[in-house]
C-alpha positions in Angstrom: 20.8 -10.3 22.2 17.3 -10.4 20.6 17.6 -6.7 19.5 21.1 -7.3 18.2 19.9 -10.2 16.1 16.9 -8.2 14.9 19.2 -5.3 13.9 21.4 -7.7 11.9 18.3 -9.3 10.3 16.9 -5.9 9.4 20.2 -4.8 7.8 20.5 -8.1 5.9 16.9 -7.8 4.6 17.7 -4.2 3.6 20.5 -5.3 1.3 17.8 -7.0 -0.8 15.5 -4.1 -0.5 18.2 -1.9 -1.9 18.6 -4.5 -4.7 14.9 -4.2 -5.4 15.0 -0.4 -5.4 17.5 -0.3 -8.2 16.4 -3.4 -10.1 12.6 -3.0 -10.1 12.8 0.7 -11.2 11.8 1.6 -14.7 15.4 2.7 -15.4 17.2 -0.2 -13.6 20.7 0.6 -12.4 23.6 -1.8 -11.5 24.1 -0.3 -8.1 24.8 -2.5 -5.1 26.8 -5.7 -4.3 24.0 -8.0 -5.4 23.6 -6.5 -8.9 25.6 -7.3 -12.0 28.4 -4.8 -11.9 28.7 -2.0 -14.5 31.0 -2.8 -17.4 33.5 -0.1 -16.2 33.4 -1.3 -12.5 35.9 -3.6 -10.9 34.7 -7.1 -10.0 32.7 -7.3 -6.7 34.5 -8.7 -3.7 33.1 -10.9 -1.0 33.2 -8.3 1.7 31.2 -5.9 -0.5 28.1 -8.0 0.4 28.4 -7.4 4.1 25.5 -5.2 5.2 26.3 -1.5 5.9 30.1 -1.8 5.8 30.1 -3.2 2.3 29.0 0.2 1.0 32.2 1.8 2.3 34.2 -0.4 -0.1 31.8 0.3 -3.0 32.8 4.0 -2.9 35.3 3.0 -5.5 32.4 3.2 -8.1 31.7 6.8 -7.4 33.0 7.8 -10.8 30.3 5.6 -12.4 27.3 6.2 -10.2 28.0 9.7 -8.9 29.7 11.0 -5.7 28.0 9.9 -2.6 25.7 7.3 -4.3 26.5 4.8 -1.5 25.3 7.0 1.4 21.6 6.5 0.9 21.6 2.7 0.6 24.0 2.4 3.6 21.8 4.6 5.8 18.7 2.7 4.6 20.3 -0.6 5.9 21.1 1.1 9.2 17.6 2.5 9.5 15.9 -0.8 8.6 17.9 -2.7 11.2 17.1 -0.1 13.8 13.4 -0.2 12.9 13.2 -4.0 13.1 14.6 -3.9 16.6 12.6 -0.8 17.7 9.3 -2.2 16.4 9.8 -5.5 18.2 10.5 -3.6 21.5 7.4 -1.4 20.9 4.9 -4.1 19.8 6.1 -7.3 21.5 8.4 -6.6 24.5 5.7 -4.6 26.3 3.5 -7.6 26.4 -0.3 -8.1 25.7 -2.5 -5.1 26.2 -5.8 -7.0 26.5 -7.0 -10.4 27.7 -7.3 -12.2 24.3 -3.8 -11.2 23.2 -0.9 -13.5 23.7 2.8 -13.2 22.8 2.1 -15.3 19.7 -0.5 -12.7 18.6 1.9 -9.8 19.2 4.7 -11.6 17.2 2.4 -12.4 14.3 1.3 -8.8 14.1 4.9 -7.7 14.3 5.8 -10.1 11.4 3.0 -8.7 9.3 4.1 -5.1 10.0 7.7 -5.7 9.1 6.6 -7.3 5.8 4.5 -4.3 5.0 7.3 -2.0 6.0 9.7 -3.7 3.7 7.4 -3.5 0.7 6.5 0.1 1.3 10.2 1.0 1.6 11.0 -0.3 -1.9 7.9 1.5 -3.3 8.8 4.7 -1.5 12.3 5.1 -2.8 11.4 4.1 -6.4 8.6 6.7 -6.2 11.1 9.3 -5.0 13.5 8.5 -7.8 11.1 8.1 -10.7 7.6 8.9 -9.5 6.4 5.4 -10.5 5.4 2.4 -8.4 6.0 -0.9 -10.1 3.4 -3.6 -10.1 6.3 -6.0 -9.2 6.0 -4.6 -5.7 2.3 -4.0 -5.1 0.8 -7.1 -6.9 2.9 -9.7 -4.9 2.3 -7.5 -1.9 -1.5 -7.9 -2.1 -1.2 -11.6 -2.6 1.1 -11.9 0.3 -1.2 -9.8 2.5 -4.1 -12.1 1.7 -2.1 -15.2 2.5 -1.0 -13.8 5.8 -4.6 -12.9 6.6 -5.4 -16.6 6.4 -2.2 -18.0 7.9 -2.0 -15.4 10.7 -5.6 -14.3 11.4 -4.7 -13.1 14.8 -2.4 -10.4 13.3 -5.2 -8.0 12.6 -5.3 -4.7 14.4 -7.3 -4.6 17.6 -10.2 -2.2 17.9 -12.7 -1.3 20.7 -16.1 -1.5 19.2 -18.7 -2.0 21.9 -19.6 -0.4 25.2 -18.7 -1.4 27.8 -15.4 -1.7 25.9 -14.1 -5.1 25.1 -11.2 -6.2 22.9 -12.4 -7.3 19.5 -10.6 -7.9 16.3 -11.0 -5.5 13.4 -13.9 -6.5 11.3 -15.8 -5.0 8.4 -18.8 -3.8 10.4 -17.1 -1.8 13.2 -19.6 -3.0 15.7 -22.7 -2.0 13.6 -24.0 -5.6 13.9 -24.3 -7.7 17.0 -21.9 -10.6 17.3 -24.5 -13.3 16.3 -25.6 -11.2 13.3 -22.0 -10.7 12.2 -21.3 -14.5 12.4 -24.4 -15.3 10.4 -23.3 -12.7 7.8 -19.8 -14.1 7.5 -21.2 -17.5 6.6 -23.7 -16.3 4.1 -23.3 -16.6 0.3 -23.6 -12.8 0.0 -20.4 -12.4 2.0 -18.6 -14.9 -0.2 -19.8 -13.0 -3.4 -18.6 -9.7 -2.0 -15.2 -11.2 -1.2 -14.9 -12.7 -4.7 -16.0 -9.4 -6.3 -13.3 -7.5 -4.4 -10.6 -10.0 -5.5 -11.7 -10.3 -9.2 -12.1 -6.6 -9.4 -8.6 -6.1 -8.2 -7.3 -8.6 -10.8 -9.0 -6.7 -13.6 -7.9 -3.3 -12.3 -4.2 -4.1 -12.2 -4.1 -5.1 -15.9 -2.9 -2.1 -17.9 -5.8 -0.8 -20.1 -6.8 2.3 -22.1 -9.9 4.4 -21.6 -10.5 7.5 -23.7 -13.8 9.2 -24.5 -12.4 11.4 -27.3 -14.4 9.5 -29.9 -17.4 8.6 -27.8 -18.4 6.0 -25.2 -18.7 3.2 -27.8 -15.2 3.7 -29.0 -14.0 4.1 -25.4 -15.4 0.7 -24.6 -13.9 -0.9 -27.7 -10.5 0.6 -26.8 -10.8 -0.8 -23.3 -11.6 -4.3 -24.4 -8.9 -4.4 -27.0 -6.2 -3.0 -24.7 -7.3 -5.3 -21.8 -7.2 -8.4 -24.0 -3.8 -7.4 -25.4 -2.2 -6.8 -22.0 -3.8 -9.5 -20.0 -1.0 -11.8 -18.9 -1.3 -15.6 -18.3 0.1 -15.1 -14.8 -2.7 -12.7 -13.8 -5.3 -15.3 -15.1 -3.7 -18.0 -13.0 -3.7 -15.7 -9.9 -7.4 -14.9 -10.5 -8.4 -18.5 -10.8 -6.3 -19.9 -7.9 -7.1 -16.9 -5.7 -10.9 -17.3 -6.3 -10.7 -21.0 -5.5 -8.7 -20.3 -2.4 -11.3 -17.8 -1.2 -14.1 -20.3 -1.8 -12.3 -23.0 0.2 -11.5 -20.6 3.1 -15.2 -19.5 3.2 -16.4 -23.1 3.1 -14.1 -24.8 5.6 -12.7 -22.0 7.8 -15.8 -20.0 8.7 -17.1 -19.4 12.3 -19.7 -22.2 11.9 -17.2 -24.9 11.1 -14.5 -23.6 13.5 -16.1 -21.5 16.2 -12.8 -20.2 17.6 -11.2 -19.6 14.1 -11.2 -16.2 12.5 -9.5 -17.0 9.2 -12.4 -16.2 6.9 -13.2 -13.1 8.8 -9.6 -12.0 8.6 -9.5 -12.8 4.8 -12.7 -11.0 4.2 -11.5 -7.9 6.1 -8.3 -7.9 4.0 -10.3 -8.2 0.7 -12.6 -5.3 1.7 -9.6 -3.3 2.8 -7.9 -3.9 -0.6 -11.0 -2.8 -2.5 -11.6 0.2 -0.3 -8.0 1.4 -0.4 -7.6 1.1 -4.2 -11.1 2.4 -4.9 -10.6 5.5 -2.7 -7.4 6.5 -4.4 -8.8 5.6 -7.8 -11.8 7.9 -7.2 -9.4 10.7 -6.1 -7.4 10.1 -9.3 -10.4 10.4 -11.5 -11.9 13.4 -9.8 -8.6 15.2 -9.6 -7.6 14.5 -13.2 -10.8 15.7 -14.6 -10.9 18.8 -12.4 -7.3 19.8 -13.2 -7.4 18.8 -16.8 -4.2 16.7 -16.4 -3.2 13.5 -14.7 -3.4 14.2 -10.9 -2.1 10.9 -9.6 -0.5 7.8 -11.1 -2.2 4.4 -11.0 0.7 3.1 -9.0 -0.7 4.9 -6.0 -4.0 3.0 -6.5 -2.3 -0.4 -6.4 -0.1 0.8 -3.4 -3.2 1.8 -1.4 -4.8 -1.5 -2.3 -1.8 -3.3 -0.8 -1.9 -1.2 2.4 -5.6 -1.9 2.7 -5.1 -5.6 2.3 -2.6 -5.5 5.2 -4.4 -3.2 7.6 -8.1 -3.3 6.8 -10.6 -0.8 5.4 -10.9 1.4 8.5 -7.2 1.8 8.8 -7.1 2.6 5.1 -9.4 5.5 5.4 -7.3 6.8 8.4 -4.1 6.5 6.3 -5.6 8.6 3.6 -6.3 11.4 5.9 -2.9 11.1 7.6 -1.1 11.3 4.2 -1.2 15.2 4.0 0.5 15.5 7.3 3.2 13.1 6.1 3.5 15.2 3.0 4.2 18.3 5.0 7.2 16.6 6.6 8.5 14.6 3.6 8.1 17.4 1.0 9.9 20.0 3.1 12.7 17.5 3.9 13.0 16.7 0.2 13.2 20.4 -0.8 15.8 21.1 1.9 18.0 18.1 0.9 17.6 18.1 -2.9 15.8 21.3 -3.9 13.3 19.2 -5.8 9.7 20.5 -5.9 8.1 17.6 -7.7 5.8 15.6 -5.4 5.3 11.8 -5.3 2.2 10.8 -3.4 3.2 7.2 -2.7 5.7 8.0 0.1 3.0 10.1 1.9 0.7 7.1 1.9 3.5 4.9 3.2 4.4 7.5 5.9 0.8 7.7 7.1 0.6 3.9 7.2 3.8 3.7 9.3 2.5 6.2 11.8 -0.8 4.4 12.0 0.9 1.1 12.8 2.9 2.7 15.6 0.0 4.8 17.1 -3.0 2.6 16.2 -4.6 2.4 19.6 -4.7 6.2 20.0 -5.7 6.8 16.4 -8.6 4.4 16.7 -9.9 6.0 19.9 -10.1 9.3 18.0 -11.5 7.8 14.8 -14.0 5.4 16.3 -16.9 8.0 16.6 -16.6 8.6 12.8 -16.9 4.8 12.0 -19.9 4.5 14.4 -21.8 6.6 11.9 -22.2 3.4 9.9 -23.6 3.9 6.4 -23.0 7.7 6.7 -19.2 7.0 6.2 -19.6 6.4 2.4 -21.7 9.5 2.2 -19.2 11.6 4.0 -16.5 10.3 1.6 -18.7 11.1 -1.4 -19.3 14.7 -0.2 -15.6 15.0 0.5 -14.7 13.9 -3.1 -17.3 16.3 -4.5 -15.9 19.2 -2.5 -12.4 18.3 -3.6 -13.4 18.4 -7.2 -15.0 21.8 -6.8 -11.9 23.1 -5.0 -9.6 21.8 -7.8 -11.8 23.3 -10.5 -11.6 26.6 -8.7 -7.8 26.3 -8.5 -7.6 25.5 -12.2 -9.8 28.5 -13.1 -7.7 30.8 -10.9 -4.5 29.5 -12.4 -5.7 30.1 -16.0 -7.0 33.5 -15.0 -3.9 34.7 -13.3 -1.3 33.1 -15.5 -3.0 33.4 -18.9 -4.0 29.8 -19.4 -2.1 26.5 -19.1 -1.2 23.6 -21.4 -4.1 22.2 -23.4 -4.4 18.8 -21.9 -7.2 16.5 -23.1 -8.9 15.4 -19.9 -10.8 12.7 -21.7 -7.8 10.4 -21.5 -6.8 11.0 -17.8 -8.0 7.6 -16.8 -5.8 5.6 -19.1 -4.5 3.3 -16.4 -1.1 1.9 -16.9 0.8 1.6 -13.6 4.0 2.6 -15.4 2.6 6.0 -16.5 3.7 9.1 -14.8 2.0 11.0 -11.9 
């Protein structure tokens, strides 16, 4: 009965996910029973809103939206219902795997994962359709992830960090510090300032702005300030103020000194660092790739998407997702070509695919990845070397392409970091 109810719940949630896929897209389309019908369509009926089966009746709009338009959203509702039930069976029904886990811990982690799954589903299909990822998904997703980190601190992924192994929640240090040192660090002002810097930096980054060095660095800075002031919305200012105050209150009153058994500030801090690490990593790849190729290598929507994934899963998981994405790309791109013959590539679905795999196989992936994180401060160095090598490789590919094919389009690489999330990939 539980699995049947979860399937129905998942299919019902998917009706609104389908609604978001078509309404939040840059080119919104009146597809689905919850949207305002097309002017040439017949009025919607009550049974059209029944999950899954309602799409069978909506086949009557094929002349407006195209033959078979209803198949994908119907299958999406079926798959979402199945995933809700299957993930509960996998994460909760099996019971706790270590002493500090309870059924409540497993259920909270399951809730966090299905929320992340729903957000990534909408982002994935919009990215497939238009190669854009709207801020309307990733910005509320980050805020929701930070709220869940405080409300459900036990929902973080479990890692083994010490020998002899013992079950410990995912923290920022990966066992580099001893427990007492880590507790003292969490309660320090330095830790608070880092958390605030991560949050305020994210608030600044998601505001669309312009950066171009075509006329020098002085003009580039003037363009940045002017575009930032023009596009800064009052909503983002409110989010920045309220979020900063909330972070301060959580650090002040919900830290390990005030509540010894509470992990809310630790959970929030891990989410903030994961958000900054995820967005910063993809942003660095975007900058290096764009300048190396002489054209935009990746949309800014991928940056905000990875920041959202990092806020949900933490910074260690974020790095693992980044390296899993190429394997997801191999499967998704081949499937896309076989089904649609499309060769264009959207990177967002690969990040989402890697995150889904990591959620399912976290224990095994952490066992393999833990020796890397035990390197401590060498991890940022390894990433920096990897980015440099990627830039050299892409420059070589660009030179080879220009040599073999007689040049390419003249693209001004000084404007490749103009960061509007709506711009193309």
